[in-house]
C-alpha positions in Angstrom: 7.4 8.4 33.5 5.6 7.5 29.8 6.3 10.4 27.5 5.0 8.2 24.6 7.9 7.9 23.0 9.0 5.1 20.9 10.8 2.8 22.6 15.2 2.7 21.6 16.9 0.2 19.2 18.4 -2.4 20.3 22.0 -0.7 20.8 20.3 1.7 22.8 21.9 3.3 26.7 20.3 4.5 29.5 21.5 6.4 33.0 19.8 7.1 35.8 20.9 9.6 37.7 19.3 9.6 41.1 20.0 6.9 43.6 15.9 6.0 44.3 15.2 5.6 40.6 12.9 8.8 40.6 11.1 9.1 37.1 11.3 13.0 37.0 15.2 12.9 37.1 15.8 10.1 34.7 18.6 10.6 31.4 15.5 9.6 29.1 16.3 7.2 27.0 19.1 7.5 24.3 20.7 5.6 21.6 24.0 6.6 19.6 23.2 8.1 16.8 20.4 10.0 17.4 19.7 13.8 17.1 18.6 15.6 20.6 17.5 19.0 21.0 18.6 20.9 24.2 15.3 23.2 24.9 16.2 24.4 28.8 13.8 26.7 30.9 12.5 27.0 33.7 9.8 26.8 32.5 7.7 28.8 35.1 5.6 27.9 34.0 5.3 25.7 30.1 2.7 27.2 27.9 2.1 26.1 23.7 4.2 28.4 22.1 7.2 26.0 24.0 6.0 23.4 22.2 5.3 25.2 18.5 9.3 25.9 18.5 10.2 22.6 19.9 8.1 21.2 16.7 9.9 23.6 14.4 13.1 23.0 15.7 12.2 19.1 14.9 11.5 19.7 11.8 13.5 21.8 10.1 16.7 20.0 12.0 15.5 16.7 11.3 15.5 15.9 14.8 14.8 12.4 16.9 13.4 14.7 20.8 13.9 17.7 21.8 14.6 17.2 25.8 12.5 20.2 27.9 15.2 20.4 30.5 13.5 21.9 33.3 15.2 23.2 35.7 15.5 23.4 39.7 16.3 27.1 39.5 17.1 28.7 36.0 20.9 31.2 38.0 19.8 34.1 36.1 16.2 34.8 37.9 14.9 35.4 41.4 13.1 31.6 42.3 11.6 32.7 45.4 8.4 31.2 44.3 9.3 28.9 41.6 6.8 26.3 41.9 8.2 23.0 42.2 9.7 21.1 39.3 7.6 17.8 40.5 5.0 21.1 39.8 6.3 21.7 36.4 7.6 19.3 35.5 2.9 18.0 35.3 2.4 21.0 33.4 5.4 21.0 30.0 4.1 16.9 30.2 0.3 18.5 29.6 1.4 20.8 27.4 4.1 19.2 25.6 1.4 16.1 24.1 3.8 15.3 21.9 6.2 11.5 21.7 8.9 13.0 20.4 8.8 16.7 23.2 10.6 15.2 26.3 10.4 17.5 30.1 12.7 15.5 31.7 14.7 17.0 35.0 17.5 16.0 34.6 20.1 18.1 35.9 17.8 17.4 38.9 19.6 14.3 39.0 22.9 15.7 37.5 23.2 18.2 40.1 24.2 20.6 37.1 22.9 24.0 37.9 24.3 26.1 34.4 23.2 25.5 31.2 26.9 25.0 30.3 27.9 21.9 33.6 24.3 20.0 32.2 25.5 20.1 28.4 29.4 19.2 29.0 27.8 16.7 31.2 25.7 15.4 28.8 28.5 15.2 25.6 30.6 13.9 27.8 29.0 11.1 29.4 27.0 10.1 25.3 29.4 11.1 22.9 27.2 9.1 20.0 24.7 11.5 20.7 24.2 14.1 18.6 23.1 17.0 20.4 21.7 20.8 19.2 21.4 23.8 22.2 18.0 25.9 21.7 16.9 28.5 22.2 14.7 31.5 21.3 15.4 35.0 20.5 15.4 36.6 23.2 18.0 33.9 24.7 20.6 35.4 22.4 20.1 39.2 23.1 21.0 37.4 27.1 23.7 35.1 26.0 26.9 36.9 27.0 25.9 36.9 30.6 25.5 33.0 30.6 28.2 30.8 32.2 31.0 30.2 29.9 28.4 30.4 27.1 31.3 31.2 24.7 32.2 26.8 26.3 28.2 25.9 25.4 29.0 27.6 21.7 31.9 25.3 21.3 30.7 21.9 23.3 27.3 22.1 21.2 25.3 23.5 17.6 22.7 26.0 18.1 19.7 27.4 16.4 18.4 30.3 17.3 14.2 30.4 16.8 13.2 33.8 16.3 10.6 35.6 18.9 8.1 38.2 18.6 9.6 41.5 18.6 13.5 40.5 19.6 14.8 40.0 15.5 16.8 42.9 16.4 18.2 42.9 20.4 19.5 38.9 19.5 21.1 40.1 16.4 23.0 42.0 16.9 23.4 41.5 20.7 27.6 40.8 21.1 27.1 36.8 21.8 25.8 36.6 18.2 28.3 39.6 17.0 31.2 36.9 18.6 29.2 34.3 16.3 28.6 35.8 12.7 31.1 33.5 11.5 29.9 30.1 12.2 26.7 30.9 11.6 25.2 28.6 8.1 21.9 29.9 6.0 19.2 28.4 7.1 18.8 26.3 4.2 21.7 24.5 5.9 19.6 24.0 9.2 19.2 20.1 8.8 22.5 19.4 8.7 23.8 21.2 11.9 23.6 19.2 14.7 26.3 17.1 11.9 28.0 19.7 11.7 31.5 20.4 14.7 30.7 23.4 17.0 30.7 26.5 17.2 27.7 26.4 14.6 24.9 27.7 14.9 21.3 29.1 12.7 18.6 31.6 12.9 15.2 29.8 11.9 12.7 31.6 10.9 9.5 31.0 11.0 7.8 31.3 14.5 6.6 34.6 15.9 5.1 33.7 19.2 4.0 36.9 21.1 3.8 34.4 24.2 6.0 34.8 26.8 6.2 32.7 30.4 6.7 35.6 32.3 3.4 37.4 30.2 2.0 34.6 31.4 2.9 35.0 34.9 1.1 38.1 34.9 -1.9 37.3 32.9 -2.8 34.7 35.8 -2.0 37.7 38.3 -4.2 39.6 37.9 -7.0 36.8 37.5 -7.0 37.4 33.2 -4.6 33.7 31.8 -5.7 32.5 28.7 -4.3 28.6 28.8 -0.7 27.7 28.4 -2.4 25.8 25.0 -4.3 28.5 23.6 -1.4 29.2 21.3 -1.3 27.0 18.2 1.7 28.5 16.5 3.1 28.0 13.0 
Protein backbone atom coordinates (compact mmCIF):
# COMPACT_ATOMS: atom_id res chain seq x y z
CA UNK A 1 0.00 0.00 0.00
CA UNK A 2 1.38 3.38 -0.98
CA UNK A 3 0.05 5.91 1.51
CA UNK A 4 2.01 8.77 -0.03
CA UNK A 5 3.88 9.25 3.24
CA UNK A 6 7.60 10.04 3.13
CA UNK A 7 9.85 7.02 3.70
CA UNK A 8 10.91 6.27 7.29
CA UNK A 9 14.33 7.26 8.55
CA UNK A 10 17.28 4.85 8.10
CA UNK A 11 16.72 3.54 11.63
CA UNK A 12 13.09 2.69 10.98
CA UNK A 13 11.69 -0.72 11.78
CA UNK A 14 8.85 -2.46 10.01
CA UNK A 15 6.59 -5.37 10.73
CA UNK A 16 4.31 -7.47 8.58
CA UNK A 17 1.93 -9.40 10.79
CA UNK A 18 0.13 -11.11 7.93
CA UNK A 19 1.63 -14.47 6.87
CA UNK A 20 0.68 -13.68 3.28
CA UNK A 21 2.02 -10.14 3.46
CA UNK A 22 -1.29 -8.55 2.54
CA UNK A 23 -0.89 -4.79 2.61
CA UNK A 24 -4.09 -4.08 4.50
CA UNK A 25 -2.85 -6.07 7.51
CA UNK A 26 0.66 -4.64 7.69
CA UNK A 27 1.98 -2.38 10.39
CA UNK A 28 2.63 0.91 8.55
CA UNK A 29 6.24 2.16 8.40
CA UNK A 30 7.39 3.72 11.65
CA UNK A 31 10.59 4.69 13.43
CA UNK A 32 11.86 5.15 16.96
CA UNK A 33 10.89 8.53 18.37
CA UNK A 34 7.89 9.03 16.10
CA UNK A 35 4.68 10.46 17.58
CA UNK A 36 1.75 8.50 16.19
CA UNK A 37 -1.94 9.08 16.82
CA UNK A 38 -4.11 5.96 16.92
CA UNK A 39 -7.64 6.69 15.71
CA UNK A 40 -9.75 3.57 16.03
CA UNK A 41 -13.17 2.80 14.62
CA UNK A 42 -15.20 0.78 12.17
CA UNK A 43 -15.12 3.72 9.69
CA UNK A 44 -18.48 2.69 8.25
CA UNK A 45 -18.09 4.82 6.31
CA UNK A 46 -15.07 7.05 6.72
CA UNK A 47 -16.05 10.68 6.21
CA UNK A 48 -14.55 14.15 6.14
CA UNK A 49 -15.09 14.75 9.86
CA UNK A 50 -12.68 11.86 10.54
CA UNK A 51 -10.20 13.66 8.32
CA UNK A 52 -10.77 17.05 9.92
CA UNK A 53 -10.37 15.60 13.42
CA UNK A 54 -7.17 13.85 12.38
CA UNK A 55 -5.70 17.00 10.86
CA UNK A 56 -6.58 18.91 14.03
CA UNK A 57 -4.78 16.27 16.10
CA UNK A 58 -1.75 16.33 13.80
CA UNK A 59 -1.41 20.07 14.22
CA UNK A 60 -2.31 20.53 17.87
CA UNK A 61 -0.45 17.46 19.19
CA UNK A 62 2.45 17.81 16.75
CA UNK A 63 2.13 14.23 15.59
CA UNK A 64 4.16 12.62 12.82
CA UNK A 65 1.31 10.38 11.65
CA UNK A 66 -2.26 9.48 12.45
CA UNK A 67 -3.15 5.85 11.84
CA UNK A 68 -6.79 5.10 11.15
CA UNK A 69 -7.29 1.70 12.77
CA UNK A 70 -10.09 0.34 10.61
CA UNK A 71 -11.40 -2.47 12.78
CA UNK A 72 -12.60 -5.87 11.57
CA UNK A 73 -15.67 -5.23 13.78
CA UNK A 74 -16.71 -3.16 16.78
CA UNK A 75 -17.41 -5.35 19.86
CA UNK A 76 -19.98 -2.80 21.08
CA UNK A 77 -21.94 -2.71 17.82
CA UNK A 78 -24.01 -5.05 15.65
CA UNK A 79 -21.67 -6.03 12.81
CA UNK A 80 -23.98 -8.22 10.74
CA UNK A 81 -24.33 -5.61 7.99
CA UNK A 82 -20.78 -4.31 8.22
CA UNK A 83 -19.05 -3.96 4.83
CA UNK A 84 -15.83 -5.89 4.35
CA UNK A 85 -12.59 -4.60 5.80
CA UNK A 86 -11.16 -4.09 2.31
CA UNK A 87 -14.18 -2.04 1.25
CA UNK A 88 -14.00 0.20 4.31
CA UNK A 89 -10.24 0.60 3.92
CA UNK A 90 -10.63 1.64 0.29
CA UNK A 91 -13.16 4.32 1.26
CA UNK A 92 -10.97 5.46 4.16
CA UNK A 93 -7.99 5.91 1.83
CA UNK A 94 -10.12 7.92 -0.58
CA UNK A 95 -11.36 10.19 2.22
CA UNK A 96 -8.08 10.59 4.14
CA UNK A 97 -6.23 11.97 1.11
CA UNK A 98 -3.20 13.13 3.09
CA UNK A 99 0.34 11.68 3.33
CA UNK A 100 0.29 11.71 7.14
CA UNK A 101 -3.13 10.07 7.55
CA UNK A 102 -2.69 6.31 7.18
CA UNK A 103 -5.71 3.97 7.11
CA UNK A 104 -4.66 0.46 8.15
CA UNK A 105 -6.24 -2.90 8.86
CA UNK A 106 -3.43 -3.90 11.23
CA UNK A 107 -5.92 -5.15 13.84
CA UNK A 108 -6.83 -7.98 11.47
CA UNK A 109 -3.15 -8.91 11.32
CA UNK A 110 -2.73 -8.64 15.08
CA UNK A 111 -5.89 -10.64 15.66
CA UNK A 112 -7.08 -8.12 18.25
CA UNK A 113 -10.74 -7.44 18.91
CA UNK A 114 -10.60 -4.83 21.65
CA UNK A 115 -8.81 -1.48 21.62
CA UNK A 116 -6.86 -2.36 24.76
CA UNK A 117 -5.37 -5.43 23.08
CA UNK A 118 -4.35 -3.41 20.03
CA UNK A 119 -2.75 -0.65 22.08
CA UNK A 120 -0.99 -3.11 24.38
CA UNK A 121 0.44 -5.02 21.41
CA UNK A 122 1.76 -1.86 19.74
CA UNK A 123 3.25 -0.44 22.94
CA UNK A 124 4.90 -3.77 23.70
CA UNK A 125 6.37 -4.17 20.21
CA UNK A 126 7.45 -0.56 19.75
CA UNK A 127 8.41 0.94 23.13
CA UNK A 128 10.42 3.72 21.46
CA UNK A 129 7.38 5.06 19.58
CA UNK A 130 5.15 7.62 21.30
CA UNK A 131 1.59 6.54 20.67
CA UNK A 132 -1.43 8.73 21.49
CA UNK A 133 -4.98 7.40 21.49
CA UNK A 134 -7.41 9.68 19.64
CA UNK A 135 -11.16 9.65 20.16
CA UNK A 136 -14.16 11.84 19.52
CA UNK A 137 -16.07 13.35 22.41
CA UNK A 138 -18.93 10.91 21.81
CA UNK A 139 -16.56 8.03 22.56
CA UNK A 140 -15.40 9.63 25.80
CA UNK A 141 -19.05 9.62 26.88
CA UNK A 142 -19.10 5.81 26.57
CA UNK A 143 -15.43 5.12 27.32
CA UNK A 144 -16.25 3.60 30.72
CA UNK A 145 -18.01 0.74 28.90
CA UNK A 146 -14.94 -0.21 26.91
CA UNK A 147 -13.00 -3.36 27.74
CA UNK A 148 -10.17 -2.39 30.16
CA UNK A 149 -10.60 1.31 29.52
CA UNK A 150 -8.56 2.26 32.58
CA UNK A 151 -5.69 0.16 31.29
CA UNK A 152 -5.83 1.98 27.95
CA UNK A 153 -5.45 5.26 29.85
CA UNK A 154 -2.51 3.78 31.75
CA UNK A 155 -0.77 2.70 28.54
CA UNK A 156 -0.93 5.80 26.33
CA UNK A 157 -1.90 9.47 26.54
CA UNK A 158 -5.36 10.25 25.17
CA UNK A 159 -6.62 13.18 23.11
CA UNK A 160 -10.37 13.78 22.97
CA UNK A 161 -11.62 15.84 20.03
CA UNK A 162 -14.71 17.96 20.56
CA UNK A 163 -17.85 17.15 18.65
CA UNK A 164 -21.05 19.11 18.16
CA UNK A 165 -23.53 18.46 20.96
CA UNK A 166 -21.20 16.09 22.83
CA UNK A 167 -19.18 18.40 25.09
CA UNK A 168 -21.38 18.17 28.18
CA UNK A 169 -22.12 14.42 27.92
CA UNK A 170 -18.42 13.73 27.42
CA UNK A 171 -17.12 15.90 30.24
CA UNK A 172 -19.75 14.64 32.69
CA UNK A 173 -19.18 10.97 31.82
CA UNK A 174 -17.73 8.49 34.36
CA UNK A 175 -14.39 8.19 32.54
CA UNK A 176 -13.88 11.96 32.36
CA UNK A 177 -14.62 12.28 36.06
CA UNK A 178 -12.37 9.36 36.98
CA UNK A 179 -9.47 10.84 35.00
CA UNK A 180 -10.16 14.49 35.84
CA UNK A 181 -6.93 14.92 37.81
CA UNK A 182 -4.91 13.69 34.81
CA UNK A 183 -6.35 16.16 32.32
CA UNK A 184 -3.83 18.69 31.02
CA UNK A 185 -4.49 22.20 29.80
CA UNK A 186 -5.18 22.52 26.11
CA UNK A 187 -2.21 24.86 25.77
CA UNK A 188 0.03 21.93 26.74
CA UNK A 189 -1.34 19.68 23.99
CA UNK A 190 1.95 19.73 22.00
CA UNK A 191 3.61 17.98 24.95
CA UNK A 192 0.99 15.24 25.38
CA UNK A 193 2.79 12.56 23.36
CA UNK A 194 5.82 12.87 25.62
CA UNK A 195 3.86 12.70 28.87
CA UNK A 196 3.69 9.67 31.09
CA UNK A 197 0.17 8.22 31.10
CA UNK A 198 -2.42 8.56 32.36
CA UNK A 199 -2.63 11.99 30.74
CA UNK A 200 -5.28 13.42 28.46
CA UNK A 201 -6.41 16.59 26.78
CA UNK A 202 -9.72 17.85 25.41
CA UNK A 203 -9.23 19.59 22.06
CA UNK A 204 -11.69 22.27 21.00
CA UNK A 205 -11.93 23.87 17.60
CA UNK A 206 -13.79 21.23 15.61
CA UNK A 207 -17.59 21.07 15.65
CA UNK A 208 -18.52 18.48 13.06
CA UNK A 209 -22.18 17.62 12.52
CA UNK A 210 -21.24 14.43 10.65
CA UNK A 211 -21.35 10.88 11.95
CA UNK A 212 -21.06 7.53 10.18
CA UNK A 213 -24.47 6.57 11.57
CA UNK A 214 -26.03 9.70 10.07
CA UNK A 215 -24.39 9.09 6.70
CA UNK A 216 -25.64 5.48 6.58
CA UNK A 217 -29.17 6.61 7.45
CA UNK A 218 -29.11 9.29 4.74
CA UNK A 219 -27.75 6.83 2.19
CA UNK A 220 -30.52 4.36 3.04
CA UNK A 221 -33.06 7.13 2.49
CA UNK A 222 -31.46 8.03 -0.82
CA UNK A 223 -30.36 11.52 0.17
CA UNK A 224 -26.89 10.98 1.54
CA UNK A 225 -24.10 13.48 0.95
CA UNK A 226 -20.65 12.41 -0.21
CA UNK A 227 -18.37 11.56 2.73
CA UNK A 228 -16.06 14.42 1.83
CA UNK A 229 -18.56 17.25 2.04
CA UNK A 230 -17.50 18.52 5.47
CA UNK A 231 -14.39 20.68 5.37
CA UNK A 232 -13.97 21.29 9.09
CA UNK A 233 -11.98 24.10 10.64
